[in-house]
C-alpha positions as CSV (number, residue, x, y, z in Angstrom):
1,M,13.3,-28.0,-7.8
2,A,14.0,-25.7,-4.4
3,T,12.7,-21.4,-4.9
4,K,14.7,-19.2,-2.7
5,A,12.7,-16.7,-0.8
6,F,12.8,-12.6,-2.1
7,Q,13.7,-9.7,-0.4
8,F,14.0,-6.6,-0.8
9,F,14.7,-3.2,1.3
10,N,15.1,0.6,0.5
11,F,17.0,2.9,2.3
12,Q,17.0,6.6,1.8
13,L,20.7,9.0,1.5
14,S,19.8,12.3,2.0
15,Y,22.5,14.8,1.6
16,T,23.3,18.3,0.8
17,D,24.6,20.1,-2.3
18,G,25.9,23.1,-1.5
19,E,28.8,25.5,0.4
20,L,29.2,24.1,3.7
21,S,30.2,25.9,7.1
22,H,33.3,25.4,7.2
23,V,34.0,25.8,3.9
24,R,37.0,28.9,4.2
25,E,35.7,30.6,0.5
26,K,33.7,34.0,0.5
27,R,30.1,32.8,-0.5
28,D,27.0,34.5,-1.7
29,A,24.8,34.5,1.0
30,S,21.5,34.5,-1.0
31,V,22.6,30.8,-2.1
32,V,20.7,28.3,0.1
33,P,21.9,24.6,-0.2
34,L,19.6,21.6,-1.7
35,E,18.8,19.3,0.0
36,Y,18.2,15.9,-1.6
37,I,16.6,12.6,-1.2
38,V,18.2,10.0,-2.8
39,V,16.4,6.3,-2.8
40,V,18.2,2.9,-3.2
41,E,16.8,-0.5,-3.8
42,I,18.6,-3.3,-3.2
43,N,17.6,-6.9,-4.1
44,I,19.2,-9.8,-2.0
45,S,18.2,-13.4,-1.6
46,Q,19.2,-14.1,1.9
47,V,17.4,-12.2,5.0
48,I,21.1,-12.2,7.2
49,L,22.7,-9.9,4.1
50,I,19.5,-7.0,5.4
51,E,21.6,-7.2,9.0
52,Q,24.8,-7.5,7.4
53,I,23.7,-3.8,5.8
54,K,21.9,-2.1,8.5
55,S,25.5,-3.0,10.7
56,S,27.5,-1.6,8.2
57,L,25.8,1.6,7.3
58,D,25.8,1.7,12.0
59,L,29.9,2.0,11.5
60,I,29.2,5.5,9.1
61,S,30.3,8.4,10.6
62,L,28.0,11.7,9.8
63,P,28.1,13.1,8.4
64,L,29.6,12.1,5.4
65,Q,31.8,14.4,3.4
66,L,32.1,13.5,-0.5
67,D,33.6,16.5,-1.8
68,N,34.2,20.0,-1.4
69,T,30.2,21.3,-1.2
70,T,28.3,18.0,-1.0
71,E,28.0,15.4,2.5
72,V,25.8,12.9,3.5
73,S,23.5,13.9,6.8
74,A,21.9,10.6,7.2
75,L,21.1,7.2,6.2
76,N,18.1,5.4,6.8
77,I,16.5,1.9,5.6
78,T,12.8,2.4,5.6
79,T,11.4,-0.4,4.0
80,V,12.0,-4.2,4.2
81,C,9.8,-6.8,1.7
82,I,10.5,-9.8,2.3
83,N,8.7,-12.6,-0.8
84,D,8.4,-15.8,1.7
85,T,4.8,-17.5,0.5
86,G,4.0,-13.5,-0.7
87,Y,5.0,-10.2,-0.1
88,N,5.6,-8.9,3.6
89,C,6.0,-5.5,3.3
90,R,7.7,-4.0,7.1
91,C,8.6,-0.5,8.0
92,E,11.4,0.1,9.7
93,D,11.8,2.9,13.3
94,Q,10.3,6.0,13.0
95,Y,9.0,5.3,9.3
96,F,5.3,4.3,8.1
97,W,3.0,2.9,5.8
98,P,-0.2,5.8,5.2
99,C,-3.4,4.4,6.2
100,D,-4.8,4.5,2.2
101,K,-1.6,2.0,1.9
102,C,-2.8,-0.2,4.8
103,V,-6.1,-0.4,3.3
104,Q,-5.0,-0.9,-0.4
105,Y,-2.5,-3.6,0.5
106,G,-4.0,-5.6,3.8
107,H,-2.1,-4.6,6.9
108,C,-0.2,-6.8,9.2
109,D,-0.1,-5.6,11.9
110,D,-2.9,-2.9,13.5
111,I,-3.7,0.7,12.6
112,I,-2.8,3.2,14.7
113,N,-3.1,7.4,14.3
114,T,-4.0,6.4,10.7
115,T,-0.7,4.6,9.6
116,C,0.4,1.1,10.1
117,G,3.9,-0.4,10.3
118,C,3.4,-3.6,7.6
119,L,1.4,-4.3,4.6
120,N,0.8,-7.9,2.7
121,D,1.7,-6.6,-0.3
122,M,4.5,-4.7,-2.3
123,P,2.8,-1.0,-3.4
124,N,2.8,-1.1,-6.8
125,D,3.4,2.5,-7.2
126,G,7.1,2.6,-6.1
127,Q,6.3,3.6,-2.2
128,Y,7.7,2.7,0.6
129,C,7.3,3.4,4.3
130,Q,7.4,7.6,5.4
131,P,8.5,9.2,7.9
132,I,5.9,10.2,10.4
133,T,6.6,13.9,10.4
134,E,5.3,13.6,6.0
135,L,2.4,11.3,7.3
136,T,0.4,14.6,8.4
137,N,-3.3,14.7,7.6
138,V,-3.8,11.7,6.7
139,T,-7.3,10.4,7.1
140,C,-7.9,6.6,7.0
141,P,-11.2,5.6,4.2
142,T,-13.9,3.9,5.6
143,P,-13.8,0.8,4.3
144,A,-17.3,-0.3,2.1
145,A,-19.9,-2.3,4.0
146,P,-20.4,-5.7,2.7
147,P,-23.2,-6.1,0.8
148,P,-26.5,-7.8,3.2
149,P,-27.2,-11.5,2.3
150,T,-29.2,-12.6,-0.2
151,E,-31.5,-14.9,0.1
152,Y,-32.4,-17.7,-2.6
153,M,-35.1,-20.7,-2.6
154,A,-33.8,-23.6,-4.5
155,E,-36.4,-26.5,-5.8
156,I,-35.0,-29.8,-5.8
157,E,-37.5,-32.1,-7.8
158,I,-37.2,-36.2,-7.2
159,D,-39.2,-38.6,-9.0
160,T,-39.7,-41.8,-7.2
161,M,-42.3,-44.1,-5.5
162,D,-39.6,-45.6,-3.6
163,A,-40.3,-45.2,0.4
164,A,-37.1,-46.7,1.3
165,V,-35.5,-43.4,-1.0
166,L,-37.4,-41.4,0.7
167,N,-36.9,-42.8,4.5
168,Q,-33.0,-42.7,3.9
169,L,-33.1,-38.8,2.4
170,K,-35.4,-38.0,5.6
171,T,-33.0,-39.6,8.0
172,L,-29.8,-38.0,5.9
173,L,-31.5,-34.4,5.9
174,K,-33.0,-34.9,9.9
175,N,-29.4,-35.3,10.6
176,L,-28.3,-32.5,9.1
177,S,-26.4,-29.8,11.1
178,L,-28.1,-26.1,10.0
179,P,-26.6,-23.7,9.2
180,F,-24.7,-25.8,6.6
181,G,-21.9,-24.1,4.9
182,I,-20.8,-24.2,0.8
183,S,-18.1,-22.4,0.0
184,D,-19.4,-18.2,1.4
185,N,-22.8,-20.0,1.2
186,Q,-24.9,-21.0,4.2
187,I,-27.5,-23.9,4.0
188,T,-30.7,-22.3,6.7
189,E,-33.6,-24.6,6.3
190,V,-34.7,-27.5,4.1
191,N,-37.9,-29.2,3.8
192,I,-39.6,-32.2,1.6
193,T,-42.8,-31.4,0.2
194,T,-44.5,-34.3,-1.6
195,A,-48.0,-33.1,-4.1
196,G,-47.9,-29.3,-2.2
197,N,-47.9,-31.3,1.2
198,E,-44.9,-31.1,4.0
199,L,-44.2,-34.4,5.3
């Protein structure tokens, strides 16, 4: 069964709702136009569609007048996430992830000035890449230092009187390159003793 890669991207529409300056009606000077940011998430299954949507948005002349009191002043794609073998969420031009997201979700590019442009996972809080102007006074959490390694001593008792078995074990251990890794653990020293005396 073939599986399809899953991508999504996010773009923001910024528009003003209020009387516009070219409308000739008399207006109250105390009325301040409201500005909204509309976030639209689009799920698609082909990467080429992202480029087609970007090209289509580039063709729109801004500001776009929706009615007598509403105009769209900006169309920006902020975040593109691709789920191929795991999420990879990249920011578009002039958008960035804050450092806490870079640390929490893993970054796939460098952290520069407490921001990064790519995450190894999609944030589960609904946050998308932010404009650099909104990322002021951002600090980068210092990752916790790994704990010091723990040292263990393990004894293995082999009950044999056969000299051939002991010689074979000695040869095996002499040829063992130390330190020897098993998973995340390291064997640093191996000794054979008998009756409390080292051979």
